[in-house]
N, C-alpha and C positions, 0 to 999 in steps of 0.2 A: 656500307654495302646494302644493308637491309632497307635503309631509308631510300636509297636509289631505286631499288626494286619496287618499293611501294609507290614511288612517284611514277615509274614507268607503267605500273599496273593501273593507277588512276587515270593517266593520260590515255592509255589504250582503251579503258572503259568508256571515257568520254567520247573518243573518236568513234567507237563502235555504236554508241547511242546516236551520234550525229548522222552516221551513215545510214542507220536503220530508219531514222526520221526522214531523211532525204528520199530514201527508197519508197517509203510509205506515201509521201507527198506526191511523188511522181506517178503513183498508181491512183491518185485521187482520194486517198484516205485522209482522215481528220486526226490531227494531233492536238491534244490539250496540254495544259500546263499543270505541274504539280502544285497543289495548294500549300505545300509545306516548304519546298525549296525552289520552286519556279522552273524546274527542269522539264523538258518535253516528256509527255506520258503517252505510251502507245498501248498499254494494257491495263489490267486491273490494279497494278502496283507500279510505283515509280522505280525506274531502274537505278536511280542514284541513292535515294534515301529510304525506299521501301514503303512510302506512304500509300495507303489504299485510296482508290478513287473516291469512294463514298464512305464516310465514317460518322456522319451526323444525321439527325432527323430520322432516326430509325424508330421502330415501334418499341414500346416498353417490353413486350415479350422477347424481342430480339436482344435487348440489353440484358435481361435476366438470363437468357440462354447463354450469352457470351460470358456472363459472370460465373455461372455454374460450370461452364466448360473450362474456364481459366482456373477455377479453384480445384475442380476435380482432376484436371489433367496437369497442366503446367509441368509436364514431364514428371508428374507425381512428386514434385519438389515440396509442395506444401504438405502433402500427406506423409511423405518421408520425414519431414521435420516434426510434424505432430507426433508421429509414432516414436521417433527418437527422444523427443522431449518428455513424453509421458512414460515410456516403458524402457528406455535405455539411458539411465543416468550417466552423464559424463560423455556420451557419444558425440553430441554437438560440439563440445569443447575439444574433444580429441580430433574430430574432423577438421576443425580450424587449425589446430596445431600441425596436423599431418598434411595440410594443403588440400583437403577434399572439400573445398568451399562451394563448388557448384552443385553438390548434392542437396544442400540444405539452405534455408532462408538465413541471411546474415543475422548475427546475434542482436545487434542494435535494432534492426528492423523488427525482429521477432519480439523483442522486449516491448517496444513501443506499441506494436499491434495488440499483443495480449493484454497489456495494461489498459489500453483504450477499450478493449472488449470488456474488461472487468468493470470499469467505471460506467461504461455505457449500459451494460446489463443491469447493474444495480439501479441506474436511473430509470430504465424502461420498466422494470418490475417494481419500482417504488420501495426498494430495500435500503435502509440506512446502515452505514458501517457501524455507527454507535448512536444510541439515544440515551438521554439522561432524564429520569423521572425524579421529581422532588417529593419529599415527605418531611413532616415536622416531628420533632421529638421534644418532649418536656422532661427536664431533669432537675432534680433537687437533692441536696444532701442534708440529712437530718441525723440527730444523735439521741439516744435514749438516756435514761437516768444512770445507767451503768457505763456511760461514756462510749458505747459502741457506735460506730458510724455506719449509716445505711445510705444507699443511693436509690432514689425512687425514679424509675424511668417509665414514662407513660402510665403512671399509676401502679407500677409493679415494684415492690420494695424488695431489696436484697442487701444482705450484710456485706460490708467491705472488710474482709479479714486483714488484720495487721495494722489497723488504723484506730486511733482513739481521739476523743474530742473533749475539750474542757467546757465549762458552763457558758463561755462566750461564743462557742461554735468554732474555735480554732482547732484545726485538725493536725494531728501529729502522727508520725510513723513510729509504730511500736517497735521496741528493740533496737532503735538507732540513736540512742541518746536523746530521745524526746525531740526529734527534729521536726520543725514546724513546716507545714505545707502552705505556702502563700497563695497557691492557685486554687485552693479548695476551702470552702466555708460551710460548715454544717449548721446553717441557721434557718433552713427550711425555705430559703428564697428559690423561687421557681425560675428556671431559665428555659428559653425556647431555642431549639437548634433546628437548622434545616440541613438535611442530608440528601445526597444524590445517589441514585442506583443506576449503574450502567447496564445497558441492554445492547447486545451485538447482533447485527444482521436481522433486525426485526423490521416489519413493514412500517412504512411511514403512515402515521395516523392510527396505528393499532394500539398505541400506548397513551394513557392519560395519567395525569398526576392524581394523587390521592383524593378521595371524594370529599373529605373534610376541608374544602377550600377556605372556609372561614378561619380555621386554626392555622392553615398555611399562610393566609394573608396576615394574621396577627404576628406570626413568627417573622415574616418579611418586614413588618413594621418595626419590630424590635431591632432588626439588623439595620434598617434605614435610620433609626434613631442613633445607633452607634456610628453610622456614617456621618451624620450631622454633628455629632459630638467631636469626631476627629476632624477638626477644622482645617488642618493643613498637614503637609508632609506625606511620608510614605503610607502611613495608616489610612489617610483619607483616600489616597489613590487606590489602595488595595480594596477598601470597602466599596468604593465606587464601582470598580470592576466586578466585584462579587455580586453586588446588587443588580448590575446590568445583566450579568449572566443568569441570575435567578429569575429576573423578570422575563427574559427571553425563553428560558426553559419552562417557566410556568405557562407561557402561552403556547409553546410548541416544544415537546421533548426532543424533536429531531433538528432543532435549530443549530446544534453543533455539527451536524453532518456536512453542511456546506463548507465551512472552513476546513474540516478534516480532509475532504476531497481535494482541496487546494494545497494543503501542506504536506500530505503524504508523498506525492510525486516529487516535491522539492526536497524533502528529507532523503529520499532514495537516491537523488543525484549525489549526495554526500556518502550515503551508506554503501553504495555500489563500489566505489574505489577504495573505501576503507576495508571492506571485506576482501578485496583483491590484495591490498597491502598486507593484511593479516595472513593470507595464504602465502604470499611471497616471503614473508618472514619465516614461516614454518618450513618452507621448501627452499631456503636460501642456498643450501648445498647443491641444489639442482638448477641454479640460476642460469647456467649455460644452456640448459635444455628448455627451460621454461622462462620466457621473458614476461615482463609485467603485463603485456597485452594478453598473454595466454591466461594469466590469473584473472584479468578483467573480463575476458570472454566467459570464463567459468562462472564468475560472479553474476554476470548478466543472465546466463542461462539458468542458474539456480534461482535468482529472484524472479525470472520469468515463470518458472515452475511454481514459485510461491504464489503468484497471482492466480495461476490455474487452481491451486489448492484452495485459496481463499474464495474463488468463485464457486467451487464445489461445496465448500463449507457454508456459503451463504444460502445455497439451495437446501442443504441438509438441515440447516438451522430452522427451517420453516416446519419441519416435521419431527425433529429430534431435540432433546434438551441441549442447551448450549454447552454444558460441561462435557458431554459425550463428544460433541462435535469438536470442541477445542482440544480435547485429549487425542482424538484421532488425527486432527490436523497436525499436532506437534509430532506425533510418532511418524506420520507419513513424511513430513519434511525432514526429520532426523534420518530416517532410513534412506531417503533419496540423496541426502548430502553424503552419507557414509559410502554408499555404493558409487556415487558420482566421483568422489575422491579416489576410491580404489581403482576405478576404470581409467580416470584421467591421468593420475600421477603414477600408477603402476607399482606402488610399493606393496610390501607384504601386509597381511592383515593386522599384525601387531602394531607396526608403525602407522598404518592408516587409521586404526582405531584410536591410538594415542593422540594423533594429531586431530582427529575428528572431535574427540572430547575436548581437547584444549581450544581448538578454534571455535567450536560451538559455544563453549562456556564464555570465552572472552567476548565473542561477538554478541551473544545474548545479554550478558550481564553489563558490559561496559559500553556497548554501541547501540544495540537495538532498544533495550529498556529505557535508557536515557533519551534516545531519539523519540520514542513514543511519548514519554513524559513531556518533552519540549513541543511535540506536535499538538498534544492536548492543550498545553498551556497557551501556545500560539493561537489555537482555534478558539479558546475561551476569550482571549484578548480581542479577537476579531468579531465576536458576537455583539 
């Protein structure tokens, strides 16, 4: 019945357009064709598809005016979405569940837009997600005449309590049946190590490796020698990758930033549904009220807010210590998740808090941390 009425309406509309065109032509008027659908046009807009008469070759000022107008107005849809995302945890997800979808920007579109803004802003302002600086460390183990073991790190000597050594430099653990440590030799041999120091949300070009480049180069030669000695097998592959990473970081501490920006969005494609599955497991008894898509929308909105927090953190990291920014970021995200779960799932504070702690711990310890480790590893392999 409804399909029949729609067909009648479309036919009547087409007949009305044809009659209006005929009347206009009889009076000597001019009728153009729509550039979009080819239908006759008698006004500023096509009566069939709504295409304007003129949409291109306008001034830059007009384009900017239209952009600001769309963003500022748009029936306040964008502004309502931004307000709900920032100050009403769980509201966007609740609106989707309740069917109030026209009030806000869809969750997938909002996630893609905010994540794009995050990476674009970092690129425009020259801020790296992470940079790694290199430094060298000299370390040697020695023993005195009383068989006490000392470690000398960059010339600073300190005693290693609980260890003893014999006259040949063999090191033993005291009080454990004279157990021999095969990984340590107190013979005074000096070893050079290269260590990395991470720096988050720092400007590209603002960091340099340690000034004593000669010592750093010597340490890299030692590693290169170890790479050549490992002629084949897994050790050779690992040493080769490590040397390539060190050479890249020695030239540019921000060289890891490019691979990171490629792997983070890929990892989130997996983390988003995993977080939704975790929520679905803890709210299994409410499965008739909350489908998996509801949990997925909640996950999308939470990770969208995560990008907002990271963007704010990137700005604050330019003026505040990283530790303070990281602590504030963690508390902000935790509070947002707690209040979002309370608003969206509607349980009392006891069960909401219990599930918040459980979900947060499992996601952070078993999903997020391993994912970050794999992201960094994959980024190193791409360097």
